[in-house]
A tleap script that builds the chain and sets N, CA, C and O, in Angstrom:
source leaprc.protein.ff14SB
mol = sequence {
  NMET VAL ASN ARG GLU VAL LEU GLU GLN VAL
  GLU ARG GLY TYR ARG MET PRO CYS PRO GLN
  GLY CYS PRO ASP SER LEU HIE GLU MET MET
  LYS LEU CYS TRP LYS LYS ASP PRO ASP GLU
  ARG PRO THR PHE GLU TYR ILE GLN SER PHE
  LEU GLU ASP TYR PHE THR ALA THR GLU PRO
  GLN TYR GLN PRO GLY ASP ASN CLEU
}
set mol.1.N position { -25.248 12.738 19.499 }
set mol.1.CA position { -25.584 11.660 20.397 }
set mol.1.C position { -24.532 11.620 21.512 }
set mol.1.O position { -23.334 11.688 21.236 }
set mol.2.N position { -24.968 11.514 22.741 }
set mol.2.CA position { -24.040 11.430 23.873 }
set mol.2.C position { -23.695 9.966 24.140 }
set mol.2.O position { -24.364 9.065 23.635 }
set mol.3.N position { -22.654 9.733 24.931 }
set mol.3.CA position { -22.173 8.373 25.183 }
set mol.3.C position { -23.272 7.433 25.652 }
set mol.3.O position { -23.345 6.290 25.201 }
set mol.4.N position { -24.116 7.898 26.542 }
set mol.4.CA position { -25.180 7.046 27.075 }
set mol.4.C position { -26.127 6.608 25.963 }
set mol.4.O position { -26.559 5.456 25.921 }
set mol.5.N position { -26.443 7.529 25.070 }
set mol.5.CA position { -27.334 7.195 23.953 }
set mol.5.C position { -26.687 6.169 23.022 }
set mol.5.O position { -27.352 5.261 22.524 }
set mol.6.N position { -25.400 6.326 22.797 }
set mol.6.CA position { -24.682 5.368 21.957 }
set mol.6.C position { -24.748 3.983 22.589 }
set mol.6.O position { -25.059 3.004 21.911 }
set mol.7.N position { -24.460 3.899 23.869 }
set mol.7.CA position { -24.499 2.624 24.580 }
set mol.7.C position { -25.886 1.994 24.491 }
set mol.7.O position { -26.009 0.796 24.238 }
set mol.8.N position { -26.920 2.790 24.697 }
set mol.8.CA position { -28.291 2.270 24.623 }
set mol.8.C position { -28.603 1.743 23.224 }
set mol.8.O position { -29.215 0.686 23.075 }
set mol.9.N position { -28.182 2.479 22.209 }
set mol.9.CA position { -28.431 2.043 20.827 }
set mol.9.C position { -27.715 0.721 20.533 }
set mol.9.O position { -28.297 -0.188 19.941 }
set mol.10.N position { -26.464 0.623 20.946 }
set mol.10.CA position { -25.694 -0.600 20.707 }
set mol.10.C position { -26.322 -1.774 21.450 }
set mol.10.O position { -26.413 -2.875 20.907 }
set mol.11.N position { -26.754 -1.547 22.684 }
set mol.11.CA position { -27.389 -2.621 23.456 }
set mol.11.C position { -28.694 -3.076 22.814 }
set mol.11.O position { -29.100 -4.225 22.986 }
set mol.12.N position { -29.353 -2.185 22.076 }
set mol.12.CA position { -30.594 -2.538 21.359 }
set mol.12.C position { -30.311 -3.217 20.020 }
set mol.12.O position { -31.234 -3.621 19.313 }
set mol.13.N position { -29.037 -3.336 19.681 }
set mol.13.CA position { -28.682 -4.039 18.453 }
set mol.13.C position { -28.274 -3.156 17.289 }
set mol.13.O position { -28.002 -3.663 16.201 }
set mol.14.N position { -28.224 -1.834 17.495 }
set mol.14.CA position { -27.821 -0.951 16.398 }
set mol.14.C position { -26.375 -1.219 16.010 }
set mol.14.O position { -25.501 -1.356 16.866 }
set mol.15.N position { -26.144 -1.290 14.730 }
set mol.15.CA position { -24.793 -1.383 14.188 }
set mol.15.C position { -24.702 -0.388 13.041 }
set mol.15.O position { -25.681 -0.141 12.338 }
set mol.16.N position { -23.523 0.175 12.862 }
set mol.16.CA position { -23.330 1.171 11.819 }
set mol.16.C position { -23.612 0.567 10.445 }
set mol.16.O position { -23.317 -0.604 10.205 }
set mol.17.N position { -24.186 1.369 9.544 }
set mol.17.CA position { -24.391 0.878 8.178 }
set mol.17.C position { -23.048 0.755 7.458 }
set mol.17.O position { -22.028 1.268 7.917 }
set mol.18.N position { -23.076 0.084 6.353 }
set mol.18.CA position { -21.864 -0.092 5.559 }
set mol.18.C position { -21.382 1.265 5.056 }
set mol.18.O position { -22.143 1.998 4.425 }
set mol.19.N position { -20.117 1.606 5.332 }
set mol.19.CA position { -19.591 2.883 4.841 }
set mol.19.C position { -19.606 2.931 3.309 }
set mol.19.O position { -19.457 1.904 2.646 }
set mol.20.N position { -19.784 4.103 2.773 }
set mol.20.CA position { -19.799 4.279 1.326 }
set mol.20.C position { -18.485 3.781 0.738 }
set mol.20.O position { -17.407 4.144 1.209 }
set mol.21.N position { -18.581 2.962 -0.277 }
set mol.21.CA position { -17.394 2.439 -0.945 }
set mol.21.C position { -16.792 1.205 -0.292 }
set mol.21.O position { -15.844 0.625 -0.821 }
set mol.22.N position { -17.327 0.799 0.846 }
set mol.22.CA position { -16.817 -0.388 1.545 }
set mol.22.C position { -17.462 -1.633 0.937 }
set mol.22.O position { -18.687 -1.700 0.838 }
set mol.23.N position { -16.666 -2.611 0.531 }
set mol.23.CA position { -17.238 -3.844 -0.008 }
set mol.23.C position { -18.098 -4.558 1.039 }
set mol.23.O position { -17.794 -4.539 2.231 }
set mol.24.N position { -19.166 -5.182 0.571 }
set mol.24.CA position { -20.078 -5.889 1.474 }
set mol.24.C position { -19.358 -6.944 2.309 }
set mol.24.O position { -19.673 -7.125 3.485 }
set mol.25.N position { -18.393 -7.641 1.708 }
set mol.25.CA position { -17.703 -8.703 2.451 }
set mol.25.C position { -16.926 -8.142 3.641 }
set mol.25.O position { -16.851 -8.787 4.687 }
set mol.26.N position { -16.352 -6.955 3.493 }
set mol.26.CA position { -15.648 -6.341 4.625 }
set mol.26.C position { -16.635 -5.870 5.685 }
set mol.26.O position { -16.359 -5.969 6.881 }
set mol.27.N position { -17.781 -5.360 5.255 }
set mol.27.CA position { -18.790 -4.931 6.225 }
set mol.27.C position { -19.334 -6.135 6.996 }
set mol.27.O position { -19.611 -6.036 8.191 }
set mol.28.N position { -19.485 -7.262 6.316 }
set mol.28.CA position { -19.933 -8.475 7.007 }
set mol.28.C position { -18.924 -8.875 8.084 }
set mol.28.O position { -19.313 -9.296 9.174 }
set mol.29.N position { -17.636 -8.744 7.783 }
set mol.29.CA position { -16.608 -9.045 8.787 }
set mol.29.C position { -16.723 -8.079 9.959 }
set mol.29.O position { -16.603 -8.484 11.115 }
set mol.30.N position { -16.956 -6.803 9.663 }
set mol.30.CA position { -17.121 -5.815 10.727 }
set mol.30.C position { -18.281 -6.221 11.642 }
set mol.30.O position { -18.167 -6.156 12.866 }
set mol.31.N position { -19.393 -6.639 11.037 }
set mol.31.CA position { -20.564 -7.015 11.837 }
set mol.31.C position { -20.284 -8.244 12.698 }
set mol.31.O position { -20.787 -8.349 13.817 }
set mol.32.N position { -19.484 -9.171 12.180 }
set mol.32.CA position { -19.101 -10.327 13.000 }
set mol.32.C position { -18.306 -9.879 14.221 }
set mol.32.O position { -18.482 -10.413 15.316 }
set mol.33.N position { -17.440 -8.905 14.028 }
set mol.33.CA position { -16.617 -8.394 15.134 }
set mol.33.C position { -17.454 -7.661 16.177 }
set mol.33.O position { -17.033 -7.530 17.326 }
set mol.34.N position { -18.625 -7.188 15.792 }
set mol.34.CA position { -19.497 -6.435 16.696 }
set mol.34.C position { -20.535 -7.314 17.391 }
set mol.34.O position { -21.413 -6.789 18.076 }
set mol.35.N position { -20.457 -8.629 17.234 }
set mol.35.CA position { -21.421 -9.516 17.897 }
set mol.35.C position { -21.406 -9.261 19.399 }
set mol.35.O position { -20.355 -9.019 19.992 }
set mol.36.N position { -22.582 -9.320 19.997 }
set mol.36.CA position { -22.697 -9.060 21.434 }
set mol.36.C position { -21.961 -10.119 22.256 }
set mol.36.O position { -21.262 -9.797 23.217 }
set mol.37.N position { -22.126 -11.380 21.866 }
set mol.37.CA position { -21.484 -12.481 22.587 }
set mol.37.C position { -20.040 -12.634 22.091 }
set mol.37.O position { -19.821 -12.964 20.925 }
set mol.38.N position { -19.062 -12.400 22.960 }
set mol.38.CA position { -17.659 -12.500 22.528 }
set mol.38.C position { -17.303 -13.856 21.918 }
set mol.38.O position { -16.427 -13.934 21.056 }
set mol.39.N position { -17.975 -14.924 22.358 }
set mol.39.CA position { -17.690 -16.250 21.816 }
set mol.39.C position { -18.118 -16.378 20.358 }
set mol.39.O position { -17.659 -17.282 19.659 }
set mol.40.N position { -18.985 -15.491 19.893 }
set mol.40.CA position { -19.449 -15.522 18.505 }
set mol.40.C position { -18.590 -14.647 17.587 }
set mol.40.O position { -18.773 -14.659 16.370 }
set mol.41.N position { -17.662 -13.894 18.163 }
set mol.41.CA position { -16.804 -13.012 17.364 }
set mol.41.C position { -15.646 -13.811 16.771 }
set mol.41.O position { -15.197 -14.791 17.365 }
set mol.42.N position { -15.162 -13.395 15.602 }
set mol.42.CA position { -14.023 -14.107 15.010 }
set mol.42.C position { -12.744 -13.874 15.811 }
set mol.42.O position { -12.582 -12.852 16.477 }
set mol.43.N position { -11.854 -14.838 15.727 }
set mol.43.CA position { -10.556 -14.692 16.388 }
set mol.43.C position { -9.671 -13.770 15.543 }
set mol.43.O position { -9.948 -13.535 14.367 }
set mol.44.N position { -8.612 -13.255 16.154 }
set mol.44.CA position { -7.674 -12.427 15.394 }
set mol.44.C position { -7.025 -13.243 14.280 }
set mol.44.O position { -6.767 -12.727 13.192 }
set mol.45.N position { -6.767 -14.510 14.555 }
set mol.45.CA position { -6.185 -15.378 13.529 }
set mol.45.C position { -7.122 -15.489 12.329 }
set mol.45.O position { -6.682 -15.420 11.182 }
set mol.46.N position { -8.416 -15.661 12.598 }
set mol.46.CA position { -9.400 -15.756 11.518 }
set mol.46.C position { -9.472 -14.445 10.736 }
set mol.46.O position { -9.514 -14.457 9.506 }
set mol.47.N position { -9.487 -13.316 11.448 }
set mol.47.CA position { -9.557 -12.006 10.787 }
set mol.47.C position { -8.327 -11.805 9.901 }
set mol.47.O position { -8.448 -11.352 8.763 }
set mol.48.N position { -7.150 -12.139 10.421 }
set mol.48.CA position { -5.923 -11.987 9.639 }
set mol.48.C position { -5.988 -12.839 8.374 }
set mol.48.O position { -5.658 -12.364 7.287 }
set mol.49.N position { -6.410 -14.084 8.508 }
set mol.49.CA position { -6.517 -14.976 7.357 }
set mol.49.C position { -7.531 -14.439 6.346 }
set mol.49.O position { -7.280 -14.445 5.141 }
set mol.50.N position { -8.671 -13.978 6.844 }
set mol.50.CA position { -9.709 -13.413 5.978 }
set mol.50.C position { -9.159 -12.233 5.183 }
set mol.50.O position { -9.345 -12.153 3.969 }
set mol.51.N position { -8.478 -11.315 5.877 }
set mol.51.CA position { -7.963 -10.116 5.208 }
set mol.51.C position { -6.856 -10.455 4.207 }
set mol.51.O position { -6.791 -9.861 3.131 }
set mol.52.N position { -5.991 -11.402 4.556 }
set mol.52.CA position { -4.952 -11.814 3.608 }
set mol.52.C position { -5.584 -12.387 2.348 }
set mol.52.O position { -5.185 -12.043 1.236 }
set mol.53.N position { -6.574 -13.266 2.522 }
set mol.53.CA position { -7.272 -13.852 1.374 }
set mol.53.C position { -8.016 -12.785 0.581 }
set mol.53.O position { -8.014 -12.803 -0.650 }
set mol.54.N position { -8.647 -11.865 1.282 }
set mol.54.CA position { -9.411 -10.803 0.622 }
set mol.54.C position { -8.491 -9.952 -0.251 }
set mol.54.O position { -8.789 -9.709 -1.420 }
set mol.55.N position { -7.373 -9.499 0.318 }
set mol.55.CA position { -6.485 -8.621 -0.442 }
set mol.55.C position { -5.788 -9.365 -1.580 }
set mol.55.O position { -5.496 -8.767 -2.615 }
set mol.56.N position { -5.519 -10.650 -1.407 }
set mol.56.CA position { -4.957 -11.441 -2.499 }
set mol.56.C position { -5.976 -11.563 -3.630 }
set mol.56.O position { -5.628 -11.423 -4.802 }
set mol.57.N position { -7.224 -11.823 -3.278 }
set mol.57.CA position { -8.279 -11.997 -4.282 }
set mol.57.C position { -8.615 -10.703 -5.009 }
set mol.57.O position { -9.028 -10.736 -6.168 }
set mol.58.N position { -8.445 -9.573 -4.352 }
set mol.58.CA position { -8.825 -8.303 -4.974 }
set mol.58.C position { -7.633 -7.541 -5.543 }
set mol.58.O position { -7.791 -6.447 -6.085 }
set mol.59.N position { -6.442 -8.120 -5.419 }
set mol.59.CA position { -5.237 -7.464 -5.932 }
set mol.59.C position { -5.278 -7.458 -7.455 }
set mol.59.O position { -5.542 -8.490 -8.073 }
set mol.60.N position { -5.018 -6.297 -8.066 }
set mol.60.CA position { -5.011 -6.259 -9.534 }
set mol.60.C position { -3.943 -7.203 -10.087 }
set mol.60.O position { -2.841 -7.300 -9.546 }
set mol.61.N position { -4.281 -7.882 -11.153 }
set mol.61.CA position { -3.337 -8.808 -11.770 }
set mol.61.C position { -2.261 -8.032 -12.514 }
set mol.61.O position { -2.520 -6.971 -13.082 }
set mol.62.N position { -1.060 -8.573 -12.502 }
set mol.62.CA position { 0.067 -7.944 -13.198 }
set mol.62.C position { -0.205 -7.930 -14.695 }
set mol.62.O position { -0.582 -8.948 -15.276 }
set mol.63.N position { -0.015 -6.790 -15.306 }
set mol.63.CA position { -0.150 -6.636 -16.752 }
set mol.63.C position { 1.167 -6.090 -17.287 }
set mol.63.O position { 1.563 -4.979 -16.932 }
set mol.64.N position { 1.851 -6.854 -18.135 }
set mol.64.CA position { 3.117 -6.333 -18.665 }
set mol.64.C position { 2.869 -5.079 -19.500 }
set mol.64.O position { 1.888 -4.993 -20.240 }
set mol.65.N position { 3.767 -4.119 -19.371 }
set mol.65.CA position { 3.644 -2.881 -20.127 }
set mol.65.C position { 4.249 -3.018 -21.512 }
set mol.65.O position { 4.857 -4.039 -21.837 }
set mol.66.N position { 4.082 -2.002 -22.312 }
set mol.66.CA position { 4.688 -1.981 -23.644 }
set mol.66.C position { 6.198 -1.830 -23.501 }
set mol.66.O position { 6.686 -1.185 -22.573 }
set mol.67.N position { 6.911 -2.421 -24.414 }
set mol.67.CA position { 8.374 -2.258 -24.419 }
set mol.67.C position { 8.704 -0.821 -24.772 }
set mol.67.O position { 8.100 -0.235 -25.671 }
set mol.68.N position { 9.657 -0.266 -24.067 }
set mol.68.CA position { 10.055 1.120 -24.353 }
set mol.68.C position { 11.081 1.192 -25.436 }
set mol.68.O position { 11.521 2.284 -25.797 }
savepdb mol mol.pdb
quit
């Protein structure tokens, strides 16, 4: 696809599908960032907060190991 075709597709509303292995919640954030109207896109502050919360929620819980 050449640049002009990409631009035409995006203007028609095409957005990339969710990458393999990407959680749906992260793909939803990506789609918010791709909104046509800039006023509908999330702020950087919101994105940072979302990602901090996301990584905290998905962080593996500490499990103590066996005593050596």
